[in-house]
N, CA, C and O atoms as a printed pandas DataFrame, in Angstrom:
     atom_number atom_name residue_name chain_id  residue_number  x_coord  y_coord  z_coord
0              1         N          UNK        A               1  -12.132   -8.184    6.114
1              2        CA          UNK        A               1  -13.063   -8.176    5.007
2              3         C          UNK        A               1  -14.304   -8.953    5.448
3              4         O          UNK        A               1  -14.207  -10.023    6.050
4              5         N          UNK        A               2  -15.436   -8.405    5.143
5              6        CA          UNK        A               2  -16.672   -9.043    5.576
6              7         C          UNK        A               2  -17.014  -10.222    4.660
7              8         O          UNK        A               2  -16.531  -10.322    3.531
8              9         N          UNK        A               3  -17.841  -11.088    5.173
9             10        CA          UNK        A               3  -18.309  -12.229    4.386
10            11         C          UNK        A               3  -19.029  -11.744    3.132
11            12         O          UNK        A               3  -18.871  -12.323    2.057
12            13         N          UNK        A               4  -19.815  -10.685    3.272
13            14        CA          UNK        A               4  -20.541  -10.125    2.134
14            15         C          UNK        A               4  -19.586   -9.639    1.049
15            16         O          UNK        A               4  -19.806   -9.894   -0.136
16            17         N          UNK        A               5  -18.523   -8.937    1.454
17            18        CA          UNK        A               5  -17.540   -8.438    0.484
18            19         C          UNK        A               5  -16.846   -9.595   -0.219
19            20         O          UNK        A               5  -16.642   -9.555   -1.433
20            21         N          UNK        A               6  -16.481  -10.626    0.540
21            22        CA          UNK        A               6  -15.845  -11.800   -0.081
22            23         C          UNK        A               6  -16.783  -12.448   -1.099
23            24         O          UNK        A               6  -16.348  -12.854   -2.176
24            25         N          UNK        A               7  -18.051  -12.543   -0.763
25            26        CA          UNK        A               7  -19.022  -13.126   -1.677
26            27         C          UNK        A               7  -19.139  -12.285   -2.942
27            28         O          UNK        A               7  -19.150  -12.825   -4.049
28            29         N          UNK        A               8  -19.226  -10.963   -2.784
29            30        CA          UNK        A               8  -19.307  -10.081   -3.956
30            31         C          UNK        A               8  -18.065  -10.201   -4.828
31            32         O          UNK        A               8  -18.164  -10.184   -6.055
32            33         N          UNK        A               9  -16.904  -10.321   -4.208
33            34        CA          UNK        A               9  -15.671  -10.463   -4.995
34            35         C          UNK        A               9  -15.670  -11.773   -5.765
35            36         O          UNK        A               9  -15.240  -11.821   -6.917
36            37         N          UNK        A              10  -16.151  -12.835   -5.130
37            38        CA          UNK        A              10  -16.226  -14.118   -5.835
38            39         C          UNK        A              10  -17.171  -14.026   -7.017
39            40         O          UNK        A              10  -16.953  -14.661   -8.049
40            41         N          UNK        A              11  -18.208  -13.244   -6.867
41            42        CA          UNK        A              11  -19.172  -13.064   -7.952
42            43         C          UNK        A              11  -18.713  -11.984   -8.936
43            44         O          UNK        A              11  -19.414  -11.681   -9.902
44            45         N          UNK        A              12  -17.547  -11.413   -8.690
45            46        CA          UNK        A              12  -16.957  -10.369   -9.542
46            47         C          UNK        A              12  -17.807   -9.109   -9.602
47            48         O          UNK        A              12  -17.837   -8.420  -10.621
48            49         N          UNK        A              13  -18.500   -8.809   -8.503
49            50        CA          UNK        A              13  -19.307   -7.599   -8.446
50            51         C          UNK        A              13  -18.570   -6.448   -7.777
51            52         O          UNK        A              13  -19.014   -5.301   -7.845
52            53         N          UNK        A              14  -17.449   -6.748   -7.133
53            54        CA          UNK        A              14  -16.627   -5.724   -6.498
54            55         C          UNK        A              14  -15.244   -5.818   -7.121
55            56         O          UNK        A              14  -14.648   -6.893   -7.185
56            57         N          UNK        A              15  -14.747   -4.689   -7.573
57            58        CA          UNK        A              15  -13.418   -4.643   -8.188
58            59         C          UNK        A              15  -12.336   -4.831   -7.137
59            60         O          UNK        A              15  -12.319   -4.127   -6.127
60            61         N          UNK        A              16  -11.440   -5.771   -7.369
61            62        CA          UNK        A              16  -10.285   -5.962   -6.502
62            63         C          UNK        A              16   -9.088   -5.322   -7.198
63            64         O          UNK        A              16   -8.707   -5.751   -8.287
64            65         N          UNK        A              17   -8.490   -4.297   -6.581
65            66        CA          UNK        A              17   -7.350   -3.652   -7.234
66            67         C          UNK        A              17   -6.180   -4.619   -7.365
67            68         O          UNK        A              17   -6.006   -5.513   -6.536
68            69         N          UNK        A              18   -5.382   -4.432   -8.412
69            70        CA          UNK        A              18   -4.227   -5.295   -8.650
70            71         C          UNK        A              18   -3.050   -4.785   -7.827
71            72         O          UNK        A              18   -2.563   -3.673   -8.027
72            73         N          UNK        A              19   -2.614   -5.611   -6.913
73            74        CA          UNK        A              19   -1.484   -5.264   -6.061
74            75         C          UNK        A              19   -0.207   -5.762   -6.736
75            76         O          UNK        A              19   -0.099   -6.940   -7.075
76            77         N          UNK        A              20    0.758   -4.862   -6.929
77            78        CA          UNK        A              20    2.029   -5.248   -7.545
78            79         C          UNK        A              20    3.121   -5.319   -6.483
79            80         O          UNK        A              20    2.827   -5.359   -5.289
80            81         N          UNK        A              21    4.374   -5.336   -6.915
81            82        CA          UNK        A              21    5.487   -5.503   -5.982
82            83         C          UNK        A              21    5.556   -4.385   -4.940
83            84         O          UNK        A              21    5.962   -4.640   -3.805
84            85         N          UNK        A              22    5.176   -3.170   -5.289
85            86        CA          UNK        A              22    5.189   -2.083   -4.309
86            87         C          UNK        A              22    4.121   -2.307   -3.239
87            88         O          UNK        A              22    4.366   -2.083   -2.054
88            89         N          UNK        A              23    2.945   -2.745   -3.661
89            90        CA          UNK        A              23    1.887   -3.049   -2.717
90            91         C          UNK        A              23    2.252   -4.209   -1.804
91            92         O          UNK        A              23    1.948   -4.191   -0.611
92            93         N          UNK        A              24    2.904   -5.217   -2.370
93            94        CA          UNK        A              24    3.338   -6.357   -1.555
94            95         C          UNK        A              24    4.426   -5.944   -0.569
95            96         O          UNK        A              24    4.463   -6.425    0.564
96            97         N          UNK        A              25    5.304   -5.058   -1.004
97            98        CA          UNK        A              25    6.336   -4.542   -0.105
98            99         C          UNK        A              25    5.690   -3.789    1.056
99           100         O          UNK        A              25    6.072   -3.964    2.213
100          101         N          UNK        A              26    4.705   -2.949    0.732
101          102        CA          UNK        A              26    3.986   -2.206    1.770
102          103         C          UNK        A              26    3.277   -3.167    2.712
103          104         O          UNK        A              26    3.317   -2.986    3.929
104          105         N          UNK        A              27    2.632   -4.182    2.162
105          106        CA          UNK        A              27    1.895   -5.145    2.983
106          107         C          UNK        A              27    2.811   -5.819    3.996
107          108         O          UNK        A              27    2.477   -5.899    5.178
108          109         N          UNK        A              28    3.957   -6.301    3.545
109          110        CA          UNK        A              28    4.907   -6.959    4.455
110          111         C          UNK        A              28    5.419   -5.988    5.512
111          112         O          UNK        A              28    5.521   -6.330    6.690
112          113         N          UNK        A              29    5.738   -4.778    5.076
113          114        CA          UNK        A              29    6.274   -3.779    5.999
114          115         C          UNK        A              29    5.220   -3.370    7.025
115          116         O          UNK        A              29    5.505   -3.335    8.222
116          117         N          UNK        A              30    4.025   -3.066    6.575
117          118        CA          UNK        A              30    2.961   -2.635    7.481
118          119         C          UNK        A              30    2.622   -3.733    8.480
119          120         O          UNK        A              30    2.395   -3.463    9.659
120          121         N          UNK        A              31    2.591   -4.977    7.997
121          122        CA          UNK        A              31    2.241   -6.089    8.876
122          123         C          UNK        A              31    3.268   -6.233   10.003
123          124         O          UNK        A              31    2.909   -6.533   11.142
124          125         N          UNK        A              32    4.535   -6.018    9.680
125          126        CA          UNK        A              32    5.582   -6.159   10.686
126          127         C          UNK        A              32    5.749   -4.917   11.557
127          128         O          UNK        A              32    5.879   -5.033   12.776
128          129         N          UNK        A              33    5.749   -3.737   10.950
129          130        CA          UNK        A              33    6.096   -2.518   11.674
130          131         C          UNK        A              33    4.896   -1.642   12.078
131          132         O          UNK        A              33    5.029   -0.751   12.917
132          133         N          UNK        A              34    3.751   -1.898   11.488
133          134        CA          UNK        A              34    2.532   -1.131   11.808
134          135         C          UNK        A              34    1.372   -2.100   12.044
135          136         O          UNK        A              34    0.341   -2.009   11.378
136          137         N          UNK        A              35    1.538   -3.022   12.986
137          138        CA          UNK        A              35    0.530   -4.084   13.139
138          139         C          UNK        A              35   -0.857   -3.591   13.539
139          140         O          UNK        A              35   -1.855   -4.177   13.120
140          141         N          UNK        A              36   -0.944   -2.536   14.334
141          142        CA          UNK        A              36   -2.272   -2.030   14.721
142          143         C          UNK        A              36   -2.994   -1.439   13.508
143          144         O          UNK        A              36   -4.170   -1.723   13.280
144          145         N          UNK        A              37   -2.289   -0.621   12.736
145          146        CA          UNK        A              37   -2.872   -0.042   11.537
146          147         C          UNK        A              37   -3.275   -1.150   10.563
147          148         O          UNK        A              37   -4.368   -1.125    9.997
148          149         N          UNK        A              38   -2.387   -2.112   10.376
149          150        CA          UNK        A              38   -2.644   -3.223    9.467
150          151         C          UNK        A              38   -3.919   -3.962    9.874
151          152         O          UNK        A              38   -4.781   -4.235    9.038
152          153         N          UNK        A              39   -4.032   -4.280   11.164
153          154        CA          UNK        A              39   -5.189   -5.009   11.667
154          155         C          UNK        A              39   -6.476   -4.202   11.477
155          156         O          UNK        A              39   -7.500   -4.757   11.080
156          157         N          UNK        A              40   -6.429   -2.902   11.757
157          158        CA          UNK        A              40   -7.607   -2.048   11.577
158          159         C          UNK        A              40   -8.045   -2.000   10.113
159          160         O          UNK        A              40   -9.234   -2.084    9.806
160          161         N          UNK        A              41   -7.066   -1.863    9.217
161          162        CA          UNK        A              41   -7.394   -1.829    7.791
162          163         C          UNK        A              41   -7.957   -3.166    7.329
163          164         O          UNK        A              41   -8.915   -3.214    6.557
164          165         N          UNK        A              42   -7.365   -4.234    7.802
165          166        CA          UNK        A              42   -7.826   -5.571    7.428
166          167         C          UNK        A              42   -9.249   -5.816    7.932
167          168         O          UNK        A              42  -10.104   -6.298    7.189
168          169         N          UNK        A              43   -9.495   -5.480    9.195
169          170        CA          UNK        A              43  -10.815   -5.706    9.791
170          171         C          UNK        A              43  -11.901   -4.834    9.156
171          172         O          UNK        A              43  -13.063   -5.236    9.089
172          173         N          UNK        A              44  -11.525   -3.655    8.695
173          174        CA          UNK        A              44  -12.508   -2.759    8.070
174          175         C          UNK        A              44  -12.693   -3.048    6.578
175          176         O          UNK        A              44  -13.547   -2.447    5.927
176          177         N          UNK        A              45  -11.892   -3.966    6.043
177          178        CA          UNK        A              45  -11.992   -4.295    4.627
178          179         C          UNK        A              45  -11.318   -3.287    3.715
179          180         O          UNK        A              45  -11.568   -3.282    2.509
180          181         N          UNK        A              46  -10.464   -2.432    4.268
181          182        CA          UNK        A              46   -9.816   -1.371    3.487
182          183         C          UNK        A              46   -8.353   -1.661    3.160
183          184         O          UNK        A              46   -7.703   -0.855    2.494
184          185         N          UNK        A              47   -7.829   -2.785    3.612
185          186        CA          UNK        A              47   -6.401   -3.054    3.444
186          187         C          UNK        A              47   -5.982   -3.059    1.982
187          188         O          UNK        A              47   -5.036   -2.365    1.608
188          189         N          UNK        A              48   -6.669   -3.826    1.158
189          190        CA          UNK        A              48   -6.276   -3.910   -0.252
190          191         C          UNK        A              48   -6.348   -2.556   -0.946
191          192         O          UNK        A              48   -5.474   -2.221   -1.746
192          193         N          UNK        A              49   -7.370   -1.787   -0.649
193          194        CA          UNK        A              49   -7.503   -0.460   -1.271
194          195         C          UNK        A              49   -6.370    0.458   -0.838
195          196         O          UNK        A              49   -5.828    1.199   -1.658
196          197         N          UNK        A              50   -6.005    0.418    0.436
197          198        CA          UNK        A              50   -4.915    1.268    0.920
198          199         C          UNK        A              50   -3.566    0.820    0.352
199          200         O          UNK        A              50   -2.723    1.658    0.035
200          201         N          UNK        A              51   -3.356   -0.484    0.220
201          202        CA          UNK        A              51   -2.131   -0.981   -0.408
202          203         C          UNK        A              51   -2.058   -0.515   -1.858
203          204         O          UNK        A              51   -1.004   -0.103   -2.342
204          205         N          UNK        A              52   -3.192   -0.589   -2.536
205          206        CA          UNK        A              52   -3.251   -0.146   -3.928
206          207         C          UNK        A              52   -2.948    1.348   -4.035
207          208         O          UNK        A              52   -2.180    1.769   -4.901
208          209         N          UNK        A              53   -3.549    2.142   -3.158
209          210        CA          UNK        A              53   -3.300    3.585   -3.166
210          211         C          UNK        A              53   -1.830    3.888   -2.889
211          212         O          UNK        A              53   -1.238    4.749   -3.541
212          213         N          UNK        A              54   -1.239    3.183   -1.923
213          214        CA          UNK        A              54    0.177    3.398   -1.592
214          215         C          UNK        A              54    1.067    3.087   -2.792
215          216         O          UNK        A              54    1.991    3.843   -3.090
216          217         N          UNK        A              55    0.794    1.986   -3.476
217          218        CA          UNK        A              55    1.628    1.625   -4.625
218          219         C          UNK        A              55    1.445    2.610   -5.769
219          220         O          UNK        A              55    2.413    2.964   -6.442
220          221         N          UNK        A              56    0.217    3.057   -5.996
221          222        CA          UNK        A              56   -0.033    3.978   -7.096
222          223         C          UNK        A              56    0.578    5.355   -6.841
223          224         O          UNK        A              56    1.165    5.953   -7.743
224          225         N          UNK        A              57    0.441    5.850   -5.631
225          226        CA          UNK        A              57    1.051    7.139   -5.276
226          227         C          UNK        A              57    2.571    7.056   -5.378
227          228         O          UNK        A              57    3.217    7.980   -5.873
228          229         N          UNK        A              58    3.130    5.964   -4.917
229          230        CA          UNK        A              58    4.583    5.780   -4.983
230          231         C          UNK        A              58    5.046    5.723   -6.428
231          232         O          UNK        A              58    5.997    6.407   -6.808
232          233         N          UNK        A              59    4.381    4.912   -7.232
233          234        CA          UNK        A              59    4.778    4.764   -8.636
234          235         C          UNK        A              59    4.656    6.080   -9.400
235          236         O          UNK        A              59    5.544    6.431  -10.177
236          237         N          UNK        A              60    3.565    6.809   -9.186
237          238        CA          UNK        A              60    3.388    8.060   -9.932
238          239         C          UNK        A              60    4.399    9.119   -9.481
239          240         O          UNK        A              60    4.895    9.890  -10.303
240          241         N          UNK        A              61    4.701    9.159   -8.194
241          242        CA          UNK        A              61    5.691   10.123   -7.708
242          243         C          UNK        A              61    7.084    9.767   -8.223
243          244         O          UNK        A              61    7.851   10.650   -8.608
244          245         N          UNK        A              62    7.412    8.472   -8.229
245          246        CA          UNK        A              62    8.698    8.048   -8.791
246          247         C          UNK        A              62    8.811    8.476  -10.252
247          248         O          UNK        A              62    9.844    8.995  -10.676
248          249         N          UNK        A              63    7.762    8.260  -11.002
249          250        CA          UNK        A              63    7.755    8.621  -12.421
250          251         C          UNK        A              63    7.948   10.128  -12.600
251          252         O          UNK        A              63    8.727   10.560  -13.450
252          253         N          UNK        A              64    7.248   10.918  -11.807
253          254        CA          UNK        A              64    7.372   12.376  -11.897
254          255         C          UNK        A              64    8.786   12.840  -11.561
255          256         O          UNK        A              64    9.356   13.674  -12.265
256          257         N          UNK        A              65    9.349   12.296  -10.482
257          258        CA          UNK        A              65   10.693   12.703  -10.074
258          259         C          UNK        A              65   11.741   12.309  -11.120
259          260         O          UNK        A              65   12.670   13.069  -11.392
260          261         N          UNK        A              66   11.585   11.127  -11.697
261          262        CA          UNK        A              66   12.524   10.696  -12.735
262          263         C          UNK        A              66   12.385   11.562  -13.984
263          264         O          UNK        A              66   13.374   11.851  -14.656
264          265         N          UNK        A              67   11.154   11.974  -14.292
265          266        CA          UNK        A              67   10.931   12.852  -15.450
266          267         C          UNK        A              67   11.570   14.218  -15.241
267          268         O          UNK        A              67   11.906   14.908  -16.203
268          269         N          UNK        A              68   11.737   14.606  -13.969
269          270        CA          UNK        A              68   12.385   15.876  -13.646
270          271         C          UNK        A              68   13.910   15.749  -13.590
271          272         O          UNK        A              68   14.613   16.715  -13.292
272          273         N          UNK        A              69   14.413   14.539  -13.883
273          274        CA          UNK        A              69   15.854   14.341  -13.963
274          275         C          UNK        A              69   16.488   13.646  -12.777
275          276         O          UNK        A              69   17.704   13.459  -12.756
276          277         N          UNK        A              70   15.706   13.262  -11.799
277          278        CA          UNK        A              70   16.260   12.582  -10.630
278          279         C          UNK        A              70   16.518   11.117  -10.981
279          280         O          UNK        A              70   15.732   10.499  -11.699
280          281         N          UNK        A              71   17.610   10.572  -10.478
281          282        CA          UNK        A              71   17.890    9.156  -10.717
282          283         C          UNK        A              71   16.855    8.304   -9.987
283          284         O          UNK        A              71   16.212    8.758   -9.041
284          285         N          UNK        A              72   16.708    7.068  -10.443
285          286        CA          UNK        A              72   15.740    6.162   -9.806
286          287         C          UNK        A              72   16.075    5.963   -8.332
287          288         O          UNK        A              72   15.189    6.002   -7.478
288          289         N          UNK        A              73   17.345    5.750   -8.039
289          290        CA          UNK        A              73   17.752    5.512   -6.650
290          291         C          UNK        A              73   17.445    6.715   -5.751
291          292         O          UNK        A              73   16.951    6.555   -4.635
292          293         N          UNK        A              74   17.739    7.901   -6.242
293          294        CA          UNK        A              74   17.459    9.099   -5.448
294          295         C          UNK        A              74   15.946    9.292   -5.269
295          296         O          UNK        A              74   15.481    9.643   -4.185
296          297         N          UNK        A              75   15.194    9.059   -6.337
297          298        CA          UNK        A              75   13.741    9.199   -6.259
298          299         C          UNK        A              75   13.163    8.188   -5.263
299          300         O          UNK        A              75   12.282    8.526   -4.472
300          301         N          UNK        A              76   13.656    6.956   -5.305
301          302        CA          UNK        A              76   13.195    5.925   -4.370
302          303         C          UNK        A              76   13.511    6.336   -2.932
303          304         O          UNK        A              76   12.659    6.201   -2.053
304          305         N          UNK        A              77   14.708    6.829   -2.683
305          306        CA          UNK        A              77   15.079    7.298   -1.343
306          307         C          UNK        A              77   14.127    8.395   -0.872
307          308         O          UNK        A              77   13.744    8.445    0.297
308          309         N          UNK        A              78   13.763    9.250   -1.780
309          310        CA          UNK        A              78   12.896   10.389   -1.455
310          311         C          UNK        A              78   11.463    9.953   -1.144
311          312         O          UNK        A              78   10.833   10.501   -0.239
312          313         N          UNK        A              79   10.944    8.969   -1.889
313          314        CA          UNK        A              79    9.518    8.667   -1.840
314          315         C          UNK        A              79    9.153    7.425   -1.024
315          316         O          UNK        A              79    7.999    7.300   -0.613
316          317         N          UNK        A              80   10.058    6.533   -0.780
317          318        CA          UNK        A              80    9.708    5.227   -0.200
318          319         C          UNK        A              80    9.059    5.293    1.175
319          320         O          UNK        A              80    8.218    4.454    1.496
320          321         N          UNK        A              81    9.425    6.256    1.981
321          322        CA          UNK        A              81    8.872    6.333    3.337
322          323         C          UNK        A              81    7.579    7.143    3.411
323          324         O          UNK        A              81    6.983    7.263    4.482
324          325         N          UNK        A              82    7.149    7.693    2.292
325          326        CA          UNK        A              82    5.900    8.456    2.290
326          327         C          UNK        A              82    4.681    7.550    2.340
327          328         O          UNK        A              82    3.714    7.848    3.041
328          329         N          UNK        A              83    4.719    6.438    1.596
329          330        CA          UNK        A              83    3.534    5.573    1.524
330          331         C          UNK        A              83    3.837    4.086    1.699
331          332         O          UNK        A              83    2.944    3.330    2.079
332          333         N          UNK        A              84    5.051    3.649    1.438
333          334        CA          UNK        A              84    5.361    2.216    1.475
334          335         C          UNK        A              84    5.992    1.820    2.814
335          336         O          UNK        A              84    5.428    1.014    3.553
336          337         N          UNK        A              85    7.126    2.371    3.115
337          338        CA          UNK        A              85    7.874    2.007    4.322
338          339         C          UNK        A              85    7.574    3.002    5.438
339          340         O          UNK        A              85    8.407    3.836    5.793
340          341         N          UNK        A              86    6.378    2.896    5.975
341          342        CA          UNK        A              86    5.923    3.827    7.011
342          343         C          UNK        A              86    6.723    3.621    8.292
343          344         O          UNK        A              86    7.261    2.539    8.522
344          345         N          UNK        A              87    6.803    4.665    9.135
345          346        CA          UNK        A              87    7.534    4.539   10.400
346          347         C          UNK        A              87    6.912    3.469   11.307
347          348         O          UNK        A              87    5.703    3.238   11.289
348          349         N          UNK        A              88    7.751    2.848   12.075
349          350        CA          UNK        A              88    7.298    1.815   13.005
350          351         C          UNK        A              88    6.360    2.412   14.042
351          352         O          UNK        A              88    6.604    3.500   14.564
352          353         N          UNK        A              89    5.293    1.694   14.331
353          354        CA          UNK        A              89    4.363    2.124   15.382
354          355         C          UNK        A              89    5.065    2.097   16.730
355          356         O          UNK        A              89    5.863    1.205   17.019
356          357         N          UNK        A              90    4.757    3.074   17.531
357          358        CA          UNK        A              90    5.307    3.142   18.892
358          359         C          UNK        A              90    4.351    2.448   19.842
359          360         O          UNK        A              90    3.134    2.517   19.669
360          361         N          UNK        A              91    4.897    1.784   20.838
361          362        CA          UNK        A              91    4.058    1.200   21.902
362          363         C          UNK        A              91    3.590    2.319   22.804
363          364         O          UNK        A              91    4.389    3.117   23.293
364          365         N          UNK        A              92    2.288    2.370   23.021
365          366        CA          UNK        A              92    1.723    3.415   23.870
366          367         C          UNK        A              92    1.595    2.941   25.293
367          368         O          UNK        A              92    1.136    3.692   26.154
């Protein structure tokens, strides 16, 4: 995140998305298993937005699947690796 962005956030001129437990889960997972992606997102100032998007997509998909009759556990199994628990980065 740039100094300018931090200053704007302190002045409340830039909206900071609210990260919930799904976003925090993604953050911990990405930091450990996708360190290059995590670092790139952090350095570009996009980390919080991507965490927010991952949590929102996960939550909305879970809700849709449960509305279609799928149990929470089955829906979580189906959706968790799409945006939250991404595959581990391979060493090139």
